[in-house]
ZAKEBA-830857 format. One record per residue (C-alpha): residue in one letter; x, y, z. Coordinates in steps of 0.02 Angstrom, whole numbers, padded with zeros to 5 digits, always signed. Each point is the difference from the previous one (the first is absolute). Layout:
BEGIN
aXYZ
...
END
This chain:
BEGIN
m+00000+00000+00000
a+00069+00171-00048
k+00037+00127+00133
p-00123+00148+00000
d+00055+00156-00093
h+00021+00137+00131
t+00014+00138-00128
a-00177-00010-00066
p-00132+00008+00136
s-00167-00078-00039
d-00163-00033+00089
n+00068-00165+00066
t+00159+00070+00079
t+00013-00069+00175
l+00077+00068+00158
v+00131-00138-00011
d+00045+00056-00178
v+00023+00180+00055
l+00103-00045+00155
e+00111-00116-00103
g+00027+00137-00128
y+00052+00125+00133
t+00117-00128+00079
e+00082-00028-00170
a+00019+00190-00014
g+00096+00005+00165
f-00141+00036+00123
a+00032-00156+00105
s-00031+00065+00177
s-00169+00031+00078
f-00087+00140+00092
a-00157+00006+00107
a-00126+00138+00032
e-00031+00060+00177
e-00129+00127+00058
d+00034+00187-00007
g+00096-00017-00164
i+00142-00103+00071
v+00093-00123-00113
h+00096-00145+00078
c+00157-00058-00094
d+00025-00187+00023
s+00184+00014-00050
c+00060+00117+00138
g-00150-00003+00116
s-00026+00189-00009
d-00171+00078+00019
l-00001+00150-00116
d-00116+00143-00033
s-00059-00028-00178
s+00094+00157-00054
r+00163-00095+00035
v-00032-00136-00129
v+00012+00027-00186
m-00141-00067-00109
r+00074-00056-00167
s-00148-00092-00074
l-00183-00034+00034
r-00110-00134-00076
r-00186-00012+00036
l-00089-00166-00009
e-00187-00017-00001
g-00104-00158+00009
a-00114-00028-00147
s-00154-00015+00109
d+00057+00018+00181
p+00036+00175+00070
d+00096-00083+00144
d+00135-00041-00129
m+00047+00184-00019
m+00187+00008+00037
a+00147+00114-00034
v+00174-00075-00014
v+00128+00134+00037
a+00187-00014-00037
l+00097+00097+00132
e+00174+00042+00060
c+00037+00018+00187
g+00065+00169+00054
v+00108-00080+00135
c+00083-00154-00075
g-00038+00025-00186
a-00085-00169-00019
a-00114-00013-00151
g-00159-00100+00021
t-00187-00007-00014
m-00152+00031+00107
v-00176-00059-00038
l-00138+00119+00054
g-00187-00016-00009
y-00094+00150-00065
g-00181+00045-00018
p-00142-00048+00118
s+00085-00154+00073
a+00170+00081+00035
t+00067+00000+00177
a+00034+00165+00088
a+00188-00035-00009
d-00006-00035-00188
s-00102+00158-00033
d+00115+00108+00109
v+00157-00059-00089
l-00072+00007-00176
r-00064+00177+00031
t+00166+00065+00069
l+00131-00084-00112
r+00104+00122-00101
d-00007-00045-00183
h+00173+00000-00082
r-00055-00082-00162
d+00005+00165-00095
e+00186+00020+00033
g+00040-00121-00140
e+00092-00117+00117
l-00095-00161-00031
p+00109-00151-00030
a+00009-00040-00186
d-00088-00166+00031
s-00127+00066+00126
p-00153-00111-00021
p-00128+00000-00069
s+00044+00121-00139
e-00015+00152+00112
t+00070+00165-00060
p+00026+00161+00098
d-00150+00117-00007
END
């Protein structure tokens, strides 16, 4: 079976596909959302205000028929240790308070033209 193409998103792109694509692009660490806009870096253990992480890419996933499947996969860099990784956040009506706080307060650095050349899935700076 052929490996999914991470450069051409389609309606059947899964969370696993997106996470694998980001890992291949160098975003191998992980982050977690905490309330009040705090982001936890699993690499160094730091709890950071969302202004101290750099968002490099954002990919929204939506379930075909289930609004509970509304997720945002964010590729980040830690402002303390420099680790690059991902964080999965719910958004919409079923999002947790922590997910909403972080998603609302993240600083978007995608327009700085600093996306990795192979940043999945075919994202370009705004």
